[in-house]
Every structure is written in C-alpha cells, then in structure tokens.
Residue, then its C-alpha position, 0 to 999 in steps of 0.5 A: x549883111x556885113x559880118x564883123x569879127x573880133x581879134x584878140x592879141x595878147x602875146x607874152x612877148x608884148x611887154x615892156x619894163x619901165x620905171x615911173x612914179x604916179x602923181x596923186x596930187x600937188x604934194x603926194x606921189x609914189x616913190x620911184x619904182x618899176x613894172x613889167x608891163x604887158x600890152x594886149x589889144x582887141x580889134x574889131x573889123x569886117x570879115x573879108x572875102x578871103x576868110x579873115x578880117x585883119x592881118x594878125x602879123x601886122x598888129x603883132x608887129x606894131x604892138x611889139x614895136x610900140x613895146x620896144x619903144x618904151x622898154x627899159x626907160x624911165x617914163x615921165x608924164x610931160x603933161x602933168x600940171x604938178x611937175x615941170x621938166x626941163x633939159x639940163x645938159x645930159x639930164x632932165x630936171x624934174x621939179x615937183x612939190x619942192x623936190x628936184x630930181x635928175x634923170x639921164x635923158x638917154x634913159x628917160x622918155x618924156x611922154x605927152x601924158x598927164x600921169x604915169x599910169x596904166x590908163x594913160x599908157x594905154x591911151x598913149x599907145x592906142x593913139x600911136x597904134x591908130x596913127x599907123x592904122x587909119x587906112x585899115x577898115x577897122x571898126x574898133x580897137x581896145x588897147x590894154x596895158x597891165x602892170x601886173x596880174x589883175x591890174x590893167x587900164x584900157x583905152x578904146x577907139x570906135x570908128x565914127 
C-alpha cells in the first residue's frame, strides 16, 4: 500500500512586498496601498524508498524565486473586467471608473488575474509552481498567500 506524506513549507524568507488596490465593483476600489505578503505551501506526495517524499530544497527554491519575481512591484489585475490597461511610453495607463492612473512599466507587473487579492495571487502562484512541477510525483499542492497575520487566501491542486 502506498504511503502518502504531507510537507509544509512556511519559511519566513518566502515573502514579497507589493503595492496594489482591490476592485470591488465597476465604481468602487480600495486606495493604492501595499502589503508584506508571505507565501506557504502544503505538498502531498508518496513516500519514496529513500525515506522522503519530495525534495524540500527544490520547493523552497521554487517558492523563493516566485516571491522574488513579485517583490517590490505594483501589481495590476490584467484580466479585470472593470479596468483597461494600455502601454503609453514608459508607463501603463490604467482607466477605471472615469479615473486615469499612470504607473511606470519598470515598477509594475500586469498579471493575468481578475483582481489584486490574496485569492488571485495564490491561484497565480500555484499555476506558476505547477508549470515547473508537472514531472514530479506530486498528488496535491495547496499554496497560500497571506497579506498579514490571520488573513490569507489559498489555492489547491489535486492530481486527477
């Protein structure tokens, strides 16, 4: 019988600082602000003959690289139905509810998400992690993004 094990990766170094705003409707959004986000993962995999199921270092390094890729950026929801984003020289021009905002392209990431929320960030990062993990014998991954103590969103994947 196959023995499954669960690994929890919740390192203090798995974090990123980013600016964002959450869109609530076609006419209401938060003010621009930032968070120090933390990222953690739960990985379920079968126990190997050598006494471990998945290489912690591989996943620690992958999570660290994903965090580094978002660190110190303005994060925009590129798939939001309520705003439009266009490139204008060195800036992104964001149109929302009659307002125009300009963000330097060098300081901004436009992500393929609907909203700049911990739920969407966790789903985006999970997809990025899975893109590099398809060859592994993983059974399940849960990736969480927290915007502060006691407030996080998680996305899950389970092998069919």
